[in-house]
Kinemage of the C-alpha trace (Angstrom):
@kinemage 1
@onewidth
@group {chain A} dominant
@subgroup {mainchain}
@vectorlist {calphas} color= white
{ca ile a 1} P 14.032 -14.714 -57.011
{ca leu a 2} L 15.118 -17.306 -54.236
{ca arg a 3} L 17.312 -15.132 -52.376
{ca trp a 4} L 14.200 -12.836 -52.096
{ca cys a 5} L 11.657 -15.644 -51.148
{ca asn a 6} L 14.319 -16.110 -48.259
{ca leu a 7} L 14.237 -12.913 -47.130
{ca ile a 8} L 10.590 -12.287 -47.018
{ca thr a 9} L 10.289 -15.399 -45.346
{ca asp a 10} L 12.831 -14.204 -42.607
{ca ile a 11} L 10.878 -11.327 -42.216
{ca gln a 12} L 7.751 -13.123 -42.031
{ca asp a 13} L 8.953 -14.961 -39.319
{ca arg a 14} L 10.172 -12.449 -37.122
{ca lys a 15} L 7.117 -10.305 -37.277
{ca glu a 16} L 5.685 -13.722 -35.892
{ca ala a 17} L 8.050 -14.043 -33.467
{ca glu a 18} L 7.684 -10.605 -32.077
{ca glu a 19} L 4.282 -10.794 -32.099
{ca lys a 20} L 4.241 -13.957 -29.941
{ca leu a 21} L 6.633 -12.264 -27.571
{ca arg a 22} L 4.453 -8.999 -27.448
{ca gln a 23} L 1.106 -11.613 -26.351
{ca thr a 24} L 3.898 -13.158 -24.262
{ca glu a 25} L 4.281 -10.169 -21.910
{ca glu a 26} L 0.636 -9.201 -22.143
{ca asp a 27} L -0.465 -12.351 -20.417
{ca leu a 28} L 2.488 -11.938 -17.973
{ca arg a 29} L 1.580 -8.361 -17.002
{ca lys a 30} L -2.358 -9.877 -17.031
{ca thr a 31} L -1.224 -12.452 -14.718
{ca gln a 32} L 0.612 -10.239 -12.684
{ca ser a 33} L -2.332 -7.998 -12.391
{ca glu a 34} L -4.441 -10.584 -11.413
{ca phe a 35} L -1.951 -12.400 -8.555
{ca ala a 36} L -2.006 -8.302 -7.160
{ca his a 37} L -5.879 -7.783 -7.228
{ca val a 38} L -5.836 -11.181 -5.028
{ca asn a 39} L -3.187 -10.431 -2.945
{ca arg a 40} L -4.738 -6.860 -2.071
{ca val a 41} L -8.240 -8.772 -1.549
{ca met a 42} L -6.456 -10.888 0.714
{ca thr a 43} L -4.883 -8.561 2.473
{ca met a 44} L -7.998 -5.995 3.238
{ca gly a 45} L -9.966 -9.522 4.307
{ca glu a 46} L -7.374 -9.056 7.237
{ca leu a 47} L -8.128 -5.792 8.250
{ca thr a 48} L -11.808 -6.124 8.606
{ca ala a 49} L -11.666 -4.502 12.179
{ca ser a 50} L -9.360 -1.803 11.230
{ca ile a 51} L -11.428 -0.805 8.127
{ca ala a 52} L -14.700 -0.798 9.987
{ca his a 53} L -13.176 1.556 12.749
{ca glu a 54} L -12.312 3.865 10.586
{ca val a 55} L -15.572 4.164 8.894
{ca asn a 56} L -17.005 4.201 12.117
{ca gln a 57} L -15.267 7.422 13.298
{ca pro a 58} L -16.398 9.948 10.749
{ca leu a 59} L -20.186 8.227 10.492
{ca ala a 60} L -20.601 8.899 14.898
{ca ala a 61} L -19.133 12.060 14.543
{ca ile a 62} L -21.763 13.012 11.984
{ca val a 63} L -24.570 11.754 14.493
{ca ser a 64} L -22.923 13.276 17.148
{ca ser a 65} L -23.038 16.453 15.251
{ca gly a 66} L -26.268 15.542 13.780
{ca asp a 67} L -27.800 16.022 17.414
{ca ser a 68} L -25.611 19.081 18.281
{ca cys a 69} L -27.559 20.826 15.592
{ca ala a 70} L -31.249 19.563 16.354
{ca ala a 71} L -30.673 20.847 20.104
{ca trp a 72} L -29.051 24.082 18.452
{ca leu a 73} L -32.231 24.607 16.496
{ca ala a 74} L -34.855 23.817 19.584
{ca his a 75} L -33.482 26.228 21.775
{ca glu a 76} L -35.383 29.259 22.295
{ca pro a 77} L -34.331 31.198 20.358
{ca pro a 78} L -32.605 29.118 18.147
{ca asn a 79} L -28.640 28.943 18.117
{ca leu a 80} L -28.536 29.417 14.261
{ca asp a 81} L -24.642 29.976 14.504
{ca lys a 82} L -24.121 27.251 16.591
{ca ala a 83} L -26.529 24.885 14.036
{ca arg a 84} L -24.641 26.050 11.537
{ca ala a 85} L -21.163 25.166 12.698
{ca ala a 86} L -22.572 21.774 13.265
{ca ala a 87} L -24.321 21.533 10.369
{ca ser a 88} L -20.143 22.148 9.099
{ca arg a 89} L -18.969 19.400 10.909
{ca ile a 90} L -21.574 16.924 9.551
{ca val a 91} L -20.490 17.965 5.906
{ca gln a 92} L -16.835 17.391 6.734
{ca ala a 93} L -17.498 13.948 8.600
{ca ala a 94} L -19.582 13.000 5.036
{ca thr a 95} L -16.728 13.871 3.126
{ca gln a 96} L -14.224 12.050 5.499
{ca ala a 97} L -16.261 8.850 5.393
{ca ser a 98} L -17.021 9.141 2.017
{ca glu a 99} L -12.398 9.537 1.163
{ca ile a 100} L -12.192 6.824 2.721
{ca val a 101} L -14.992 4.094 1.054
{ca leu a 102} L -13.461 5.723 -2.054
{ca arg a 103} L -9.726 4.581 -0.853
{ca ile a 104} L -10.674 0.982 0.291
{ca arg a 105} L -12.755 0.891 -3.265
{ca gly a 106} L -9.736 1.421 -4.933
{ca leu a 107} L -7.528 -1.415 -3.007
{ca phe a 108} L -10.137 -3.592 -3.881
{ca gln a 109} L -10.933 -3.256 -7.221
{ca lys a 110} L -9.788 -4.722 -10.931
{ca arg a 111} L -8.124 -1.963 -12.457
{ca ser a 112} L -5.353 -1.436 -14.563
{ca ser a 113} L -2.019 0.163 -13.636
{ca ile a 114} L -2.592 4.078 -13.941
{ca ala a 115} L 0.626 6.191 -13.821
{ca glu a 116} L 0.229 9.530 -12.129
{ca ala a 117} L 2.772 12.063 -10.248
{ca val a 118} L 2.362 10.641 -6.378
{ca asp a 119} L 3.218 11.891 -3.084
{ca val a 120} L 4.976 8.725 -1.351
{ca asn a 121} L 4.664 10.107 1.779
{ca glu a 122} L 1.132 10.439 1.694
{ca val a 123} L 0.371 7.142 0.511
{ca ile a 124} L 2.311 5.995 3.675
{ca glu a 125} L -0.033 8.218 5.994
{ca glu a 126} L -3.296 6.996 4.184
{ca thr a 127} L -2.380 3.271 4.553
{ca ile a 128} L -1.475 3.763 7.948
{ca ala a 129} L -4.934 4.737 8.420
{ca phe a 130} L -5.844 0.866 7.642
{ca val a 131} L -3.589 -1.155 9.872
{ca asp a 132} L -3.424 1.570 12.747
{ca arg a 133} L -6.595 -0.037 14.550
{ca glu a 134} L -4.969 -3.584 14.015
{ca ala a 135} L -1.535 -2.182 15.623
{ca gln a 136} L -3.397 -1.090 18.795
{ca leu a 137} L -5.157 -4.507 18.757
{ca lys a 138} L -1.943 -6.101 19.050
{ca asn a 139} L -0.930 -3.939 21.527
{ca ile a 140} L 2.128 -2.296 18.844
{ca ser a 141} L 3.574 1.209 18.670
{ca leu a 142} L 3.268 2.741 15.070
{ca arg a 143} L 5.223 5.472 14.223
{ca thr a 144} L 6.573 7.130 11.206
{ca glu a 145} L 9.674 9.407 10.270
{ca leu a 146} L 8.827 10.962 7.197
{ca ala a 147} L 11.820 13.172 5.554
{ca val a 148} L 9.822 16.885 4.768
{ca gly a 149} L 9.694 17.990 1.153
{ca leu a 150} L 10.465 14.958 -1.131
{ca pro a 151} L 9.814 15.296 -4.638
{ca ser a 152} L 6.983 12.466 -6.433
{ca val a 153} L 7.483 9.635 -8.107
{ca his a 154} L 5.569 8.867 -10.891
{ca gly a 155} L 3.520 5.342 -10.431
{ca asp a 156} L 0.315 3.739 -9.609
{ca arg a 157} L -1.023 5.015 -5.949
{ca val a 158} L -2.750 1.905 -5.580
{ca gln a 159} L 0.129 -0.866 -6.153
{ca leu a 160} L 2.164 1.603 -4.081
{ca gln a 161} L 0.018 1.469 -1.331
{ca gln a 162} L -0.390 -2.343 -2.146
{ca val a 163} L 3.453 -2.997 -0.982
{ca ile a 164} L 3.568 -0.524 1.712
{ca leu a 165} L 0.596 -2.563 3.472
{ca asn a 166} L 2.187 -5.970 2.312
{ca leu a 167} L 5.461 -4.873 4.186
{ca met a 168} L 3.105 -3.322 7.216
{ca met a 169} L 1.489 -6.714 7.760
{ca asn a 170} L 4.179 -8.710 7.828
{ca gly a 171} L 5.820 -6.622 10.306
{ca leu a 172} L 2.276 -6.929 12.298
{ca glu a 173} L 2.215 -10.356 12.249
{ca ala a 174} L 5.798 -11.337 12.825
{ca met a 175} L 5.507 -9.197 16.463
{ca ala a 176} L 1.834 -10.653 17.041
{ca ala a 177} L 3.271 -13.521 19.002
{ca leu a 178} L 6.295 -12.018 20.948
{ca asp a 179} L 5.904 -10.950 24.665
{ca ser a 180} L 8.606 -9.077 24.996
{ca asp a 181} L 8.528 -5.128 24.516
{ca pro a 182} L 8.716 -2.692 22.783
{ca arg a 183} L 7.154 -4.109 19.852
{ca ser a 184} L 7.398 -1.178 17.135
{ca leu a 185} L 6.928 -0.687 13.717
{ca val a 186} L 8.262 2.192 11.773
{ca leu a 187} L 8.034 3.801 8.726
{ca arg a 188} L 10.450 5.659 7.349
{ca ser a 189} L 10.891 7.934 3.757
{ca ala a 190} L 14.224 9.273 2.858
{ca phe a 191} L 15.899 11.150 -0.228
{ca pro a 192} L 19.370 9.374 0.202
{ca asn a 193} L 20.287 11.305 -3.585
{ca gln a 194} L 18.824 13.385 -6.565
{ca arg a 195} L 18.057 10.078 -7.977
{ca glu a 196} L 15.378 8.381 -6.338
{ca leu a 197} L 13.234 7.966 -2.968
{ca leu a 198} L 13.903 5.003 -0.557
{ca val a 199} L 11.101 3.940 2.363
{ca ser a 200} L 11.854 1.426 5.364
{ca val a 201} L 9.162 -0.626 6.920
{ca ala a 202} L 11.037 -1.887 10.473
{ca asp a 203} L 10.040 -4.290 12.933
{ca thr a 204} L 11.028 -5.300 16.252
{ca gly a 205} L 9.840 -9.279 15.912
{ca pro a 206} L 11.942 -12.108 15.778
{ca gly a 207} L 13.916 -10.937 12.672
{ca ile a 208} L 14.332 -13.277 9.304
{ca asp a 209} L 15.890 -16.670 10.021
{ca arg a 210} L 19.320 -17.084 7.839
{ca glu a 211} L 17.685 -20.144 6.269
{ca gln a 212} L 14.505 -18.176 4.704
{ca ala a 213} L 16.127 -15.301 4.056
{ca ser a 214} L 17.379 -16.353 0.572
{ca arg a 215} L 14.074 -17.144 -0.423
{ca leu a 216} L 11.654 -14.512 1.187
{ca phe a 217} L 11.074 -13.482 -2.118
{ca thr a 218} L 10.096 -17.169 -4.027
{ca pro a 219} L 6.991 -17.547 -5.068
{ca phe a 220} L 4.929 -19.461 -2.744
{ca phe a 221} L 7.266 -19.647 0.193
{ca thr a 222} L 5.559 -18.394 3.025
{ca thr a 223} L 5.713 -18.908 7.170
{ca lys a 224} L 2.178 -18.174 7.662
{ca ala a 225} L -0.256 -20.596 8.504
{ca his a 226} L -3.073 -19.314 5.765
{ca gly a 227} L -0.672 -17.354 3.482
{ca ile a 228} L -0.229 -18.247 0.255
{ca gly a 229} L 3.557 -16.842 0.105
{ca met a 230} L 3.118 -14.287 -2.909
{ca gly a 231} L 2.547 -11.023 -0.701
{ca leu a 232} L 6.527 -10.380 -1.049
{ca arg a 233} L 6.974 -11.386 -4.621
{ca ile a 234} L 4.794 -9.121 -5.380
{ca ser a 235} L 5.088 -6.379 -3.946
{ca arg a 236} L 8.989 -6.713 -5.407
{ca ser a 237} L 7.532 -7.174 -8.991
{ca ile a 238} L 5.337 -3.900 -8.308
{ca ile a 239} L 8.808 -2.145 -7.277
{ca glu a 240} L 10.535 -3.249 -10.333
{ca thr a 241} L 8.198 -2.336 -12.465
{ca his a 242} L 8.241 0.922 -11.019
{ca gly a 243} L 12.427 0.867 -11.929
{ca gly a 244} L 13.241 0.577 -8.108
{ca leu a 245} L 14.340 -2.473 -5.704
{ca leu a 246} L 12.759 -3.875 -2.555
{ca trp a 247} L 14.973 -5.446 -0.357
{ca ala a 248} L 15.016 -6.742 3.029
{ca glu a 249} L 18.020 -7.304 6.035
{ca lys a 250} L 18.497 -7.559 9.618
{ca asn a 251} L 17.336 -4.440 12.101
{ca glu a 252} L 19.399 -3.377 14.872
{ca pro a 253} L 19.086 -4.738 17.694
{ca his a 254} L 16.616 -6.967 16.183
{ca gly a 255} L 13.927 -7.224 14.125
{ca ala a 256} L 13.624 -7.277 10.143
{ca val a 257} L 13.717 -4.107 8.229
{ca phe a 258} L 12.215 -3.786 4.139
{ca his a 259} L 13.681 -0.934 2.179
{ca phe a 260} L 12.438 -0.309 -1.277
{ca thr a 261} L 13.483 2.797 -4.032
{ca leu a 262} L 11.493 4.723 -6.586
{ca pro a 263} L 12.917 7.012 -9.430
{ca ile a 264} L 11.998 10.315 -8.891
{ca lys a 265} L 10.386 12.126 -11.797
{ca ser a 266} L 12.626 13.394 -14.727
{ca asp a 267} L 11.336 16.768 -14.689
{ca gln a 268} L 11.862 17.313 -11.205
């Protein structure tokens, strides 16, 4: 009987320990999600001018096409074909503006992780739209070298966009104070093997200080005057949660390059 009592006690203790572990893991996931959300909001706050510019483009097209439509209808006789074409451009620009707002809203929203098939090149292009204006204002060349025909990965689109956005903003900020040319930010995607994709964000800034290199991904370590030092740590956590790796190295001839890998969907 005593042996049975000890066995039952052991089972109960094990169940309690497993439940505590499960709760701790759940709390950790929630904390990481909160940090990621705060990081997204802060980053998007730095891109106010770029966001306004991106939204303003389709709105300006709507006004211009609306004026054209009204002018063609005022003709004697009205030119209905030209008016229809102008109205079609209005619909197209309005749809574009709606898609931009949805993307911005997605980055601001506090939400649970959503796993789906993700086209990495598409995510890169969408993210570039957020920082393109910022790069122009800083006189920094922004270009891509994206591999054609990349297979999709299984992951959270918004989180992957957040990682790319963090890395791009770091590169832009690193080069902003430099007077030397050329200043460029290059985003690359590649398919190095059958198991994973590789994404790289390379800048021509001052590079990574040897003393700072080992602390880059340490929580709350930052070289920015107004940074909280969580962007790279959160980015690495996101990539590791997706089953990949994130690291940094020297860019030749100068600057820094950040790489991350993502596993390819197993059914491809």
